[in-house]
Structures are given as C-alpha cells and as structure tokens.
OpenMM code with the backbone's topology and positions (N, CA, C; nanometers):
from openmm import Vec3, app, unit

residues = "MET THR ILE LYS PRO TYR ALA ARG VAL THR LEU VAL ALA LEU ALA LEU VAL ALA VAL THR GLY CYS THR ARG SER THR ASN ASP LEU GLU ASN TRP ILE ALA GLU VAL LYS ALA ARG PRO ALA PRO PRO LEU GLU GLY ILE PRO VAL MET GLN GLN PHE GLU THR PHE GLU TYR ALA ALA GLN GLY LEU ARG ASP PRO PHE SER PRO PRO ILE ALA GLN ARG ASP GLY ALA GLY ASP GLY PRO ARG PRO ASP PRO ASP ARG ARG ARG GLU GLU LEU GLU ALA PHE PRO LEU ASP SER LEU LYS MET SER GLY THR LEU GLY GLY THR GLN GLN GLN ARG GLY LEU VAL MET THR PRO ASP ARG VAL VAL HIS ARG VAL ARG VAL GLY ASN TYR LEU GLY GLN ASN GLU GLY ARG ILE THR ALA ILE SER GLU ASP ARG ILE ASP VAL VAL GLU LEU VAL SER ASP GLY ALA GLY GLY TRP LEU GLU ARG ARG ALA SER ILE ALA LEU GLU ASP".split()
positions = [
    Vec3(2.7011, 14.5453, 12.6047),
    Vec3(2.7009, 14.4373, 12.6383),
    Vec3(2.7658, 14.3679, 12.7003),
    Vec3(2.7130, 14.3129, 12.8254),
    Vec3(2.8152, 14.2630, 12.9269),
    Vec3(2.8138, 14.1132, 12.9279),
    Vec3(2.9333, 14.0297, 12.9243),
    Vec3(2.9091, 13.8959, 12.9793),
    Vec3(2.9057, 13.8748, 13.1040),
    Vec3(2.8154, 13.7753, 13.1414),
    Vec3(2.7876, 13.7106, 13.2516),
    Vec3(2.9146, 13.6622, 13.3032),
    Vec3(2.9195, 13.6539, 13.4552),
    Vec3(3.0555, 13.5878, 13.4832),
    Vec3(3.0558, 13.4117, 13.4535),
    Vec3(2.9588, 13.3302, 13.4732),
    Vec3(2.9675, 13.2063, 13.4413),
    Vec3(3.0070, 13.1709, 13.3121),
    Vec3(2.9693, 13.2931, 13.2123),
    Vec3(2.9739, 13.2674, 13.0653),
    Vec3(3.1362, 13.3132, 13.0273),
    Vec3(3.1726, 13.3897, 13.1146),
    Vec3(3.3781, 13.3868, 13.0798),
    Vec3(3.4323, 13.2689, 13.1368),
    Vec3(3.3865, 13.2184, 13.2631),
    Vec3(3.4506, 13.1130, 13.3071),
    Vec3(3.4214, 12.9824, 13.1675),
    Vec3(3.3166, 12.9773, 13.1353),
    Vec3(3.2966, 12.8672, 13.0474),
    Vec3(3.4057, 12.9282, 12.9220),
    Vec3(3.4091, 13.0172, 12.8663),
    Vec3(3.4879, 13.0511, 12.7666),
    Vec3(3.6223, 13.0516, 12.7707),
    Vec3(3.6632, 13.0749, 12.8777),
    Vec3(3.8137, 13.0631, 12.9309),
    Vec3(3.8411, 12.8917, 12.9319),
    Vec3(3.7713, 12.8245, 12.9983),
    Vec3(3.7658, 12.6781, 13.0057),
    Vec3(3.7704, 12.6225, 12.8527),
    Vec3(3.6709, 12.6791, 12.7649),
    Vec3(3.6746, 12.6203, 12.6038),
    Vec3(3.8345, 12.6633, 12.5333),
    Vec3(3.8739, 12.7718, 12.5715),
    Vec3(3.9987, 12.8139, 12.5128),
    Vec3(4.1164, 12.7456, 12.5528),
    Vec3(4.1074, 12.6732, 12.6929),
    Vec3(4.2304, 12.6085, 12.7787),
    Vec3(4.2023, 12.4619, 12.6681),
    Vec3(4.0771, 12.4134, 12.6744),
    Vec3(4.0687, 12.2837, 12.5978),
    Vec3(4.1406, 12.2615, 12.4723),
    Vec3(4.0950, 12.3867, 12.3770),
    Vec3(4.1155, 12.3959, 12.2618),
    Vec3(4.3079, 12.4243, 12.2407),
    Vec3(4.3533, 12.4865, 12.3361),
    Vec3(4.4869, 12.4983, 12.3117),
    Vec3(4.5667, 12.3824, 12.3494),
    Vec3(4.5191, 12.3431, 12.4630),
    Vec3(4.5509, 12.1818, 12.5237),
    Vec3(4.5889, 12.0819, 12.3964),
    Vec3(4.4537, 12.1047, 12.3284),
    Vec3(4.4480, 11.9936, 12.2035),
    Vec3(4.5464, 11.9853, 12.0951),
    Vec3(4.5847, 12.1400, 12.0598),
    Vec3(4.6805, 12.1652, 11.9621),
    Vec3(4.8352, 12.1067, 12.0181),
    Vec3(4.8576, 12.1216, 12.1294),
    Vec3(4.9997, 12.1115, 12.1905),
    Vec3(5.0144, 11.9615, 12.1860),
    Vec3(4.9229, 11.8536, 12.1647),
    Vec3(4.9398, 11.7363, 12.1851),
    Vec3(5.0882, 11.6519, 12.1769),
    Vec3(5.1268, 11.5914, 12.2048),
    Vec3(5.2528, 11.5137, 12.1647),
    Vec3(5.2093, 11.4228, 12.0361),
    Vec3(5.3143, 11.3812, 11.9752),
    Vec3(5.2811, 11.2694, 11.8545),
    Vec3(5.3894, 11.1733, 11.8665),
    Vec3(5.4476, 11.1732, 11.9844),
    Vec3(5.5543, 11.0689, 12.0117),
    Vec3(5.4927, 10.9131, 11.9619),
    Vec3(5.3768, 10.8958, 12.0258),
    Vec3(5.3346, 10.7597, 11.9891),
    Vec3(5.3080, 10.7504, 11.8287),
    Vec3(5.2530, 10.8159, 11.7447),
    Vec3(5.2359, 10.7971, 11.6188),
    Vec3(5.4032, 10.7761, 11.5558),
    Vec3(5.4842, 10.8548, 11.6040),
    Vec3(5.6380, 10.8439, 11.5300),
    Vec3(5.6762, 10.6959, 11.5702),
    Vec3(5.6367, 10.6667, 11.6996),
    Vec3(5.7215, 10.5403, 11.7486),
    Vec3(5.6332, 10.4048, 11.6726),
    Vec3(5.5116, 10.4303, 11.6396),
    Vec3(5.4744, 10.3405, 11.5581),
    Vec3(5.5101, 10.3371, 11.4378),
    Vec3(5.5339, 10.4233, 11.3553),
    Vec3(5.5716, 10.4370, 11.2068),
    Vec3(5.7479, 10.3521, 11.2276),
    Vec3(5.7947, 10.4020, 11.3387),
    Vec3(5.9473, 10.3661, 11.3537),
    Vec3(5.9569, 10.2016, 11.3630),
    Vec3(5.8349, 10.1709, 11.4045),
    Vec3(5.8124, 10.0018, 11.4479),
    Vec3(5.8009, 9.9358, 11.3028),
    Vec3(5.7139, 10.0078, 11.2127),
    Vec3(5.6427, 9.9490, 11.1031),
    Vec3(5.7988, 9.9331, 11.0068),
    Vec3(5.8776, 10.0362, 11.0033),
    Vec3(5.9709, 10.0559, 10.8990),
    Vec3(6.1068, 9.9726, 10.9488),
    Vec3(6.1050, 9.9204, 11.0696),
    Vec3(6.1975, 9.8215, 11.1173),
    Vec3(6.1831, 9.7132, 11.1067),
    Vec3(6.0325, 9.6725, 11.0795),
    Vec3(5.9916, 9.5231, 11.0220),
    Vec3(6.0678, 9.5009, 10.9192),
    Vec3(6.0808, 9.3472, 10.9021),
    Vec3(6.1641, 9.3136, 10.7679),
    Vec3(6.0461, 9.2737, 10.6720),
    Vec3(6.0916, 9.3363, 10.5188),
    Vec3(5.9918, 9.3123, 10.4295),
    Vec3(5.9818, 9.1613, 10.3950),
    Vec3(5.8124, 9.1627, 10.3808),
    Vec3(5.7779, 9.0231, 10.3277),
    Vec3(5.8829, 8.9728, 10.1903),
    Vec3(5.8721, 8.8410, 10.2141),
    Vec3(5.9268, 8.7954, 10.0935),
    Vec3(5.8634, 8.8116, 9.9237),
    Vec3(5.9175, 8.8410, 9.8217),
    Vec3(5.8331, 8.8655, 9.7035),
    Vec3(5.8081, 8.7064, 9.6798),
    Vec3(5.7020, 8.6975, 9.5812),
    Vec3(5.6708, 8.5783, 9.5371),
    Vec3(5.7648, 8.5292, 9.4116),
    Vec3(5.7923, 8.4353, 9.3703),
    Vec3(5.8894, 8.3672, 9.2740),
    Vec3(5.8137, 8.3789, 9.1151),
    Vec3(5.8679, 8.4249, 9.0086),
    Vec3(5.8384, 8.4009, 8.9012),
    Vec3(5.7692, 8.2922, 8.8727),
    Vec3(5.6443, 8.2730, 8.7884),
    Vec3(5.5877, 8.1746, 8.7628),
    Vec3(5.6480, 8.1059, 8.6643),
    Vec3(5.6596, 7.9815, 8.6655),
    Vec3(5.7391, 7.9082, 8.5723),
    Vec3(5.6346, 7.8865, 8.4428),
    Vec3(5.6738, 7.8995, 8.3207),
    Vec3(5.5945, 7.8930, 8.2171),
    Vec3(5.5977, 7.7395, 8.1734),
    Vec3(5.4648, 7.6833, 8.1595),
    Vec3(5.4147, 7.5502, 8.0771),
    Vec3(5.4479, 7.5577, 7.9549),
    Vec3(5.5172, 7.4301, 7.9032),
    Vec3(5.5613, 7.3998, 7.7888),
    Vec3(5.4415, 7.3328, 7.7416),
    Vec3(5.4185, 7.3657, 7.5951),
    Vec3(5.2810, 7.3542, 7.5573),
    Vec3(5.3297, 7.2277, 7.4225),
    Vec3(5.3038, 7.1317, 7.4079),
    Vec3(5.3151, 7.0516, 7.2910),
    Vec3(5.2546, 7.0961, 7.1907),
    Vec3(5.3691, 7.1085, 7.0612),
    Vec3(5.3121, 7.1401, 6.9454),
    Vec3(5.2485, 7.0470, 6.8749),
    Vec3(5.1618, 7.1216, 6.7886),
    Vec3(5.0694, 7.0277, 6.6983),
    Vec3(5.0939, 7.0855, 6.5645),
    Vec3(5.0992, 6.9886, 6.4577),
    Vec3(5.1434, 7.0243, 6.3114),
    Vec3(4.9853, 6.9939, 6.2160),
    Vec3(4.9296, 7.0810, 6.1738),
    Vec3(4.8331, 7.0539, 6.1220),
    Vec3(4.8659, 7.0361, 5.9771),
    Vec3(4.8245, 6.9127, 5.9575),
    Vec3(4.8362, 6.8328, 5.8296),
    Vec3(4.7159, 6.7833, 5.7188),
    Vec3(4.6284, 6.8771, 5.7707),
    Vec3(4.4827, 6.8452, 5.6800),
    Vec3(4.4602, 6.9363, 5.5618),
    Vec3(4.5469, 7.0090, 5.5086),
    Vec3(4.5452, 7.1105, 5.4053),
    Vec3(4.4815, 7.0356, 5.3064),
    Vec3(4.5211, 6.9248, 5.2631),
    Vec3(4.4386, 6.8566, 5.1379),
    Vec3(4.3169, 6.8020, 5.1558),
    Vec3(4.2509, 6.7969, 5.2648),
    Vec3(4.1209, 6.7365, 5.3144),
    Vec3(4.0099, 6.8359, 5.2693),
    Vec3(3.8942, 6.7807, 5.2650),
    Vec3(3.8072, 6.8650, 5.2059),
    Vec3(3.7534, 6.9616, 5.3471),
    Vec3(3.7186, 7.0585, 5.3229),
    Vec3(3.6499, 7.1755, 5.4115),
    Vec3(3.5275, 7.1010, 5.4898),
    Vec3(3.5049, 7.0907, 5.6115),
    Vec3(3.3920, 6.9794, 5.6643),
    Vec3(3.2699, 7.0972, 5.6579),
    Vec3(3.2626, 7.2413, 5.6241),
    Vec3(3.1613, 7.3353, 5.6285),
    Vec3(3.1396, 7.3484, 5.5084),
    Vec3(3.1722, 7.3276, 5.3904),
    Vec3(3.1355, 7.3366, 5.2528),
    Vec3(3.0632, 7.2081, 5.2316),
    Vec3(2.9873, 7.2272, 5.0848),
    Vec3(2.9358, 7.1239, 5.0389),
    Vec3(2.9845, 7.0330, 5.0017),
    Vec3(2.9397, 6.8971, 4.9912),
    Vec3(3.0389, 6.7666, 4.9316),
    Vec3(3.0734, 6.8408, 4.7506),
    Vec3(3.2183, 6.7819, 4.7391),
    Vec3(3.2516, 6.8257, 4.5768),
    Vec3(3.2076, 6.6959, 4.5368),
    Vec3(3.1982, 6.5949, 4.5316),
    Vec3(3.1326, 6.5004, 4.4506),
    Vec3(3.0117, 6.4009, 4.5174),
    Vec3(2.9418, 6.3830, 4.4274),
    Vec3(2.8185, 6.3033, 4.4756),
    Vec3(2.8401, 6.1620, 4.5090),
    Vec3(2.7599, 6.1212, 4.6085),
    Vec3(2.7994, 5.9513, 4.6367),
    Vec3(2.7609, 5.8607, 4.5443),
    Vec3(2.7903, 5.7536, 4.5211),
    Vec3(2.7330, 5.6462, 4.4259),
    Vec3(2.6316, 5.6601, 4.4195),
    Vec3(2.5742, 5.6682, 4.2965),
    Vec3(2.4255, 5.6035, 4.3060),
    Vec3(2.3190, 5.7267, 4.3245),
    Vec3(2.3778, 5.8403, 4.3585),
    Vec3(2.2973, 5.9453, 4.4093),
    Vec3(2.2436, 6.0290, 4.3123),
    Vec3(2.2617, 5.9841, 4.1616),
    Vec3(2.1640, 6.0560, 4.0410),
    Vec3(2.0657, 5.9420, 4.0320),
    Vec3(2.0590, 5.8306, 4.0565),
    Vec3(1.9614, 5.7696, 4.0399),
    Vec3(1.8363, 5.7760, 4.1077),
    Vec3(1.8269, 5.8300, 4.2380),
    Vec3(1.6883, 5.8386, 4.3234),
    Vec3(1.6330, 5.9802, 4.2744),
    Vec3(1.5185, 5.9674, 4.3467),
    Vec3(1.4431, 6.1013, 4.2969),
    Vec3(1.4956, 6.2495, 4.3155),
    Vec3(1.4489, 6.3182, 4.2539),
    Vec3(1.5296, 6.4567, 4.2062),
    Vec3(1.3974, 6.5590, 4.2297),
    Vec3(1.4293, 6.6612, 4.2807),
    Vec3(1.3083, 6.7861, 4.2618),
    Vec3(1.3345, 6.8446, 4.0884),
    Vec3(1.2151, 6.8831, 4.0368),
    Vec3(1.2139, 6.9318, 3.9223),
    Vec3(1.2420, 7.0890, 3.9301),
    Vec3(1.3627, 7.1558, 3.9150),
    Vec3(1.3885, 7.2744, 3.9257),
    Vec3(1.3224, 7.3566, 3.7924),
    Vec3(1.2641, 7.3239, 3.6843),
    Vec3(1.2009, 7.3690, 3.5897),
    Vec3(1.0349, 7.3836, 3.6096),
    Vec3(0.9736, 7.3373, 3.7102),
    Vec3(0.8578, 7.3043, 3.7219),
    Vec3(0.8059, 7.4511, 3.7996),
    Vec3(0.6863, 7.4973, 3.7845),
    Vec3(0.6409, 7.6039, 3.8238),
    Vec3(0.5872, 7.5797, 3.9908),
    Vec3(0.6087, 7.6685, 4.0916),
    Vec3(0.5595, 7.6453, 4.2157),
    Vec3(0.4248, 7.6803, 4.2458),
    Vec3(0.3531, 7.5952, 4.3100),
    Vec3(0.2239, 7.6473, 4.3468),
    Vec3(0.2156, 7.7186, 4.4889),
    Vec3(0.0932, 7.7793, 4.4814),
    Vec3(0.0715, 7.8854, 4.5854),
    Vec3(0.1008, 7.8201, 4.7351),
    Vec3(0.0500, 7.7172, 4.7382),
    Vec3(0.0699, 7.6190, 4.8843),
    Vec3(0.1829, 7.5736, 4.9299),
    Vec3(0.3028, 7.6071, 4.8093),
    Vec3(0.4330, 7.5648, 4.8908),
    Vec3(0.5215, 7.6469, 4.9214),
    Vec3(0.4542, 7.7894, 4.9692),
    Vec3(0.5356, 7.8881, 5.0625),
    Vec3(0.4697, 7.8693, 5.1827),
    Vec3(0.4044, 7.7753, 5.2071),
    Vec3(0.3944, 7.7437, 5.3745),
    Vec3(0.4685, 7.6008, 5.4042),
    Vec3(0.4847, 7.6112, 5.5094),
    Vec3(0.5530, 7.4808, 5.5790),
    Vec3(0.4545, 7.3907, 5.5966),
    Vec3(0.4593, 7.2688, 5.5961),
    Vec3(0.3609, 7.1550, 5.6032),
    Vec3(0.2771, 7.1530, 5.7309),
    Vec3(0.3789, 7.1654, 5.8448),
    Vec3(0.2865, 7.1683, 5.9707),
    Vec3(0.1721, 7.2986, 5.9896),
    Vec3(0.1926, 7.3904, 5.9048),
    Vec3(0.1297, 7.5133, 5.9315),
    Vec3(-0.0181, 7.4915, 5.8309),
    Vec3(-0.0247, 7.3719, 5.7585),
    Vec3(-0.1346, 7.3696, 5.6852),
    Vec3(-0.2437, 7.2893, 5.7098),
    Vec3(-0.3490, 7.2998, 5.7178),
    Vec3(-0.4565, 7.2157, 5.8129),
    Vec3(-0.5788, 7.1754, 5.7026),
    Vec3(-0.6062, 7.0519, 5.7165),
    Vec3(-0.7448, 6.9927, 5.6203),
    Vec3(-0.8655, 7.0493, 5.6932),
    Vec3(-0.9273, 7.1006, 5.5806),
    Vec3(-1.0576, 7.1413, 5.6338),
    Vec3(-1.1714, 7.0271, 5.5939),
    Vec3(-1.1806, 6.9451, 5.4882),
    Vec3(-1.2669, 6.8590, 5.4444),
    Vec3(-1.2661, 6.8525, 5.3140),
    Vec3(-1.3465, 6.7636, 5.2153),
    Vec3(-1.3495, 6.7162, 5.1151),
    Vec3(-1.4183, 6.7575, 5.0191),
    Vec3(-1.4245, 6.7689, 4.8926),
    Vec3(-1.5441, 6.7952, 4.7774),
    Vec3(-1.5299, 6.6659, 4.6911),
    Vec3(-1.6374, 6.6321, 4.6294),
    Vec3(-1.6769, 6.5527, 4.5163),
    Vec3(-1.6612, 6.4086, 4.5547),
    Vec3(-1.6499, 6.3193, 4.4512),
    Vec3(-1.6977, 6.1780, 4.5066),
    Vec3(-1.5584, 6.0938, 4.4952),
    Vec3(-1.5737, 5.9777, 4.4699),
    Vec3(-1.4248, 5.9187, 4.4917),
    Vec3(-1.3438, 5.9090, 4.3920),
    Vec3(-1.4018, 5.9245, 4.2528),
    Vec3(-1.3314, 5.9401, 4.1234),
    Vec3(-1.2516, 6.1040, 4.1130),
    Vec3(-1.3219, 6.1871, 4.1437),
    Vec3(-1.2546, 6.3145, 4.1416),
    Vec3(-1.2511, 6.3855, 4.2772),
    Vec3(-1.2127, 6.3361, 4.3853),
    Vec3(-1.2163, 6.3896, 4.5147),
    Vec3(-1.1104, 6.4871, 4.5095),
    Vec3(-1.1391, 6.6001, 4.5896),
    Vec3(-1.0657, 6.7150, 4.6313),
    Vec3(-1.0331, 6.7466, 4.7198),
    Vec3(-0.9229, 6.7928, 4.8025),
    Vec3(-0.9099, 6.8361, 4.9681),
    Vec3(-0.9444, 6.9789, 4.9452),
    Vec3(-0.9786, 6.9988, 5.0913),
    Vec3(-0.9631, 7.1607, 5.1252),
    Vec3(-0.8814, 7.1730, 5.2423),
    Vec3(-0.7762, 7.2558, 5.1935),
    Vec3(-0.6574, 7.2881, 5.2937),
    Vec3(-0.6693, 7.4652, 5.3220),
    Vec3(-0.6356, 7.4541, 5.4683),
    Vec3(-0.6625, 7.6084, 5.5104),
    Vec3(-0.5284, 7.6488, 5.5419),
    Vec3(-0.4596, 7.7558, 5.4959),
    Vec3(-0.3266, 7.8083, 5.5019),
    Vec3(-0.3403, 7.9065, 5.6439),
    Vec3(-0.2190, 7.9242, 5.7215),
    Vec3(-0.2108, 7.9958, 5.8380),
    Vec3(-0.3024, 8.1435, 5.8145),
    Vec3(-0.3033, 8.2101, 5.7084),
    Vec3(-0.3845, 8.3131, 5.6882),
    Vec3(-0.5346, 8.2919, 5.6820),
    Vec3(-0.5704, 8.1737, 5.6997),
    Vec3(-0.7131, 8.1435, 5.6923),
    Vec3(-0.7750, 8.1680, 5.5700),
    Vec3(-0.6899, 8.1132, 5.4790),
    Vec3(-0.7579, 8.1125, 5.3293),
    Vec3(-0.7671, 7.9382, 5.2789),
    Vec3(-0.8802, 7.9059, 5.2570),
    Vec3(-0.8967, 7.7809, 5.2158),
    Vec3(-0.8781, 7.7329, 5.0642),
    Vec3(-0.8051, 7.6521, 5.0388),
    Vec3(-0.7749, 7.6136, 4.8833),
    Vec3(-0.8234, 7.4813, 4.8566),
    Vec3(-0.8514, 7.4647, 4.7395),
    Vec3(-0.9019, 7.3300, 4.6610),
    Vec3(-0.7713, 7.2593, 4.6357),
    Vec3(-0.7373, 7.1602, 4.6764),
    Vec3(-0.6176, 7.0635, 4.6125),
    Vec3(-0.6720, 6.8913, 4.5635),
    Vec3(-0.6013, 6.8757, 4.4415),
    Vec3(-0.6465, 6.7247, 4.3835),
    Vec3(-0.4936, 6.6536, 4.4049),
    Vec3(-0.5118, 6.5195, 4.3863),
    Vec3(-0.3899, 6.4261, 4.3721),
    Vec3(-0.2703, 6.5002, 4.2759),
    Vec3(-0.1749, 6.5104, 4.2941),
    Vec3(-0.0640, 6.5641, 4.1789),
    Vec3(-0.0447, 6.7164, 4.2233),
    Vec3(-0.1019, 6.7914, 4.2877),
    Vec3(-0.0784, 6.9031, 4.3394),
    Vec3(0.0465, 6.9270, 4.4348),
    Vec3(0.1308, 7.0345, 4.4154),
    Vec3(0.2185, 7.0070, 4.5646),
    Vec3(0.1924, 7.1308, 4.6483),
    Vec3(0.2305, 7.0702, 4.7869),
    Vec3(0.2336, 7.1953, 4.8763),
    Vec3(0.3243, 7.1672, 4.9979),
    Vec3(0.3635, 7.2153, 5.0571),
    Vec3(0.4855, 7.2471, 5.1839),
    Vec3(0.6138, 7.2802, 5.0940),
    Vec3(0.6826, 7.3196, 5.2217),
    Vec3(0.8172, 7.3508, 5.1535),
    Vec3(0.9461, 7.2741, 5.1317),
    Vec3(0.8853, 7.1250, 5.1169),
    Vec3(1.0032, 7.0378, 5.0875),
    Vec3(0.9515, 6.9334, 4.9895),
    Vec3(0.8891, 7.0318, 4.8629),
    Vec3(0.8505, 6.9379, 4.7355),
    Vec3(0.7600, 6.8628, 4.7640),
    Vec3(0.6581, 6.8604, 4.8343),
    Vec3(0.5350, 6.7653, 4.8726),
    Vec3(0.4573, 6.7701, 4.7999),
    Vec3(0.4690, 6.6221, 4.7244),
    Vec3(0.3359, 6.5991, 4.6204),
    Vec3(0.2336, 6.5254, 4.6956),
    Vec3(0.1018, 6.5640, 4.6676),
    Vec3(0.0065, 6.4990, 4.6794),
    Vec3(-0.0295, 6.3679, 4.6541),
    Vec3(-0.0404, 6.2467, 4.7000),
    Vec3(-0.0368, 6.1152, 4.6474),
    Vec3(-0.1915, 6.0552, 4.6940),
    Vec3(-0.2629, 6.0892, 4.7663),
    Vec3(-0.3875, 6.0605, 4.7862),
    Vec3(-0.4672, 6.1360, 4.8961),
    Vec3(-0.5973, 6.1457, 4.8490),
    Vec3(-0.7213, 6.2095, 4.9181),
    Vec3(-0.8073, 6.1421, 4.9752),
    Vec3(-0.8104, 6.1191, 5.1006),
    Vec3(-0.9347, 6.0520, 5.1517),
    Vec3(-1.0281, 6.1309, 5.2317),
    Vec3(-1.1242, 6.0875, 5.3085),
    Vec3(-1.2413, 6.1425, 5.3740),
    Vec3(-1.1311, 6.2247, 5.5154),
    Vec3(-1.0686, 6.1322, 5.5755),
    Vec3(-1.0123, 6.1875, 5.6937),
    Vec3(-0.8674, 6.2477, 5.6687),
    Vec3(-0.7839, 6.2240, 5.5636),
    Vec3(-0.6519, 6.3072, 5.5448),
    Vec3(-0.6042, 6.3248, 5.3953),
    Vec3(-0.5171, 6.3866, 5.4179),
    Vec3(-0.4351, 6.4062, 5.2889),
    Vec3(-0.2846, 6.3469, 5.2746),
    Vec3(-0.2576, 6.2574, 5.1911),
    Vec3(-0.1282, 6.1971, 5.1969),
    Vec3(-0.0246, 6.2697, 5.0865),
    Vec3(0.0814, 6.2682, 5.1508),
    Vec3(0.1888, 6.3425, 5.0713),
    Vec3(0.3475, 6.2909, 5.0706),
    Vec3(0.4154, 6.2949, 4.9848),
    Vec3(0.5621, 6.2417, 4.9567),
    Vec3(0.6506, 6.3752, 4.9428),
    Vec3(0.7295, 6.3915, 5.0307),
    Vec3(0.8098, 6.4933, 5.0421),
    Vec3(0.9582, 6.4761, 5.0148),
    Vec3(1.0451, 6.5521, 4.9367),
    Vec3(1.1726, 6.5196, 4.8928),
    Vec3(1.2750, 6.6065, 4.9996),
    Vec3(1.3356, 6.5426, 5.0553),
    Vec3(1.4143, 6.5976, 5.1401),
    Vec3(1.5779, 6.5472, 5.1217),
    Vec3(1.6571, 6.6679, 5.1714),
    Vec3(1.8104, 6.6061, 5.1065),
    Vec3(1.8603, 6.5166, 5.2081),
    Vec3(1.9595, 6.4139, 5.1695),
    Vec3(2.0054, 6.3404, 5.2162),
    Vec3(2.1167, 6.3758, 5.2967),
    Vec3(2.1910, 6.4923, 5.2659),
    Vec3(2.3203, 6.5359, 5.3183),
    Vec3(2.4487, 6.4972, 5.2358),
    Vec3(2.4068, 6.4003, 5.1299),
    Vec3(2.5232, 6.3753, 5.0607),
    Vec3(2.5159, 6.3957, 4.9082),
    Vec3(2.4491, 6.5138, 4.8769),
    Vec3(2.4131, 6.5354, 4.7284),
    Vec3(2.3008, 6.4416, 4.6765),
    Vec3(2.1943, 6.3415, 4.7608),
    Vec3(2.1077, 6.2891, 4.7153),
    Vec3(1.9811, 6.3271, 4.7410),
    Vec3(1.8669, 6.2682, 4.7399),
    Vec3(1.7334, 6.2939, 4.7957),
    Vec3(1.6541, 6.1634, 4.8559),
    Vec3(1.5701, 6.1803, 4.9530),
    Vec3(1.5050, 6.0946, 5.0130),
    Vec3(1.3621, 6.1244, 5.0117),
    Vec3(1.2575, 5.9982, 5.0072),
    Vec3(1.1376, 6.0453, 4.9916),
    Vec3(1.0687, 6.0233, 5.1434),
    Vec3(1.0036, 6.1083, 5.1778),
    Vec3(0.9565, 6.1206, 5.3237),
    Vec3(0.7979, 6.1059, 5.3104),
    Vec3(0.7518, 6.0251, 5.3756),
    Vec3(0.5753, 6.0409, 5.3639),
    Vec3(0.5186, 6.1425, 5.4630),
    Vec3(0.4218, 6.1945, 5.4401),
    Vec3(0.3703, 6.2551, 5.5566),
    Vec3(0.1979, 6.2801, 5.5370),
    Vec3(0.1377, 6.3072, 5.6165),
    Vec3(-0.0245, 6.3656, 5.6024),
    Vec3(-0.0628, 6.4483, 5.6674),
    Vec3(-0.1693, 6.5273, 5.5980),
    Vec3(-0.2360, 6.6146, 5.6834),
    Vec3(-0.3692, 6.5721, 5.7030),
    Vec3(-0.4066, 6.5209, 5.8651),
    Vec3(-0.5232, 6.5025, 5.8995),
    Vec3(-0.6432, 6.5953, 5.9314),
    Vec3(-0.7537, 6.5429, 5.9054),
    Vec3(-0.8687, 6.6233, 5.9066),
    Vec3(-0.9000, 6.7117, 6.0691),
    Vec3(-0.9181, 6.8241, 6.0897),
    Vec3(-0.9473, 6.8730, 6.2157),
    Vec3(-1.0819, 6.8488, 6.2504),
    Vec3(-1.0568, 6.8261, 6.3949),
    Vec3(-1.2068, 6.7866, 6.4503),
    Vec3(-1.2589, 6.9273, 6.4906),
] * unit.nanometer
topology = app.Topology()
chain = topology.addChain("A")
for resn in residues:
    res = topology.addResidue(resn, chain)
    for name in ("N", "CA", "C"):
        topology.addAtom(name, app.Element.getBySymbol(name[0]), res)
C-alpha cells in the first residue's frame, strides 16, 4: 500500500502542528500566578461582638399551671345545674346534636313524639325528657316544626351552663 503524495504532505503538516503545540511556552501563565501571589491579602473580618441578654428570673413556681384543670371551683359552682353521672346513656347521645335531623312528629298534643334521624339514616322516636347530643342535651318541648333541647356545657371554671338549642324540621 502506497501513500499518495498529497496525503504525505498532510501527515507531515499535522505532525508539525502537534509538536508545535507541545512546546508552547507557559510564560504568560507563570507571570499571572506571580502577579496574583504578589497582591496583598484582603483584610479578615473582625470577630462579631456578642450581644448581652438581659437575665430573667422565673418567679411563678408557686402559681397554678395554666395547662392543668382548676384546683378549686369558683364560688357558687356547686349550686348550678350539673350532669348526672349515674344516669344511663341513651342511644342518641352518641351523635353530635348538629348531625341529628328532625323527620316529623307522631301523636296528639298530649303525647306528641318526635322523629329524629341519625347520620346513618335510622329514625328514632323521642319524647320530652329524652336525652340526645353529646352535651347532656335534654328534650324540653316537641312541636310540629322543631324539637327544643337544653344542653349542659362546661363554663371552664368547674361549673356548668345551660344552653338552649333546637332541631328544626327538614323541608
């Protein structure tokens, strides 16, 4: 296999370029490094000054913990209404009052009964004196369009307050 003359010239030229690239001087790089090393170093930042904090002495060891229930009941707390802990719970006390719906009424004005539907779509008959809702709600009156209830809610200071509510007939 013979190499053509123009290919030989091309190979020689490439070899010369490669050899010339290897012998290149690094004087400009060495000058730049020497210049950078000759520059003065930038000043260091000073040590930050520590802030002085004002000391605080906690002096409430003898006071009541605000996250625990009250130690003593307020004056007159025993005189108001209280839930009966011995009373047997009724089935409708398992549901929040706002989840119960009035479906209608049964009977006359003397023995009127209300129909209450639970969230699981079961209808219960109720009468005055029955309990429903999760706040000791006692039925006080049943009319054609609503059931009136009195609930007992904690006042946060060991006593109980009566709160009136009603369940309206669904349209």
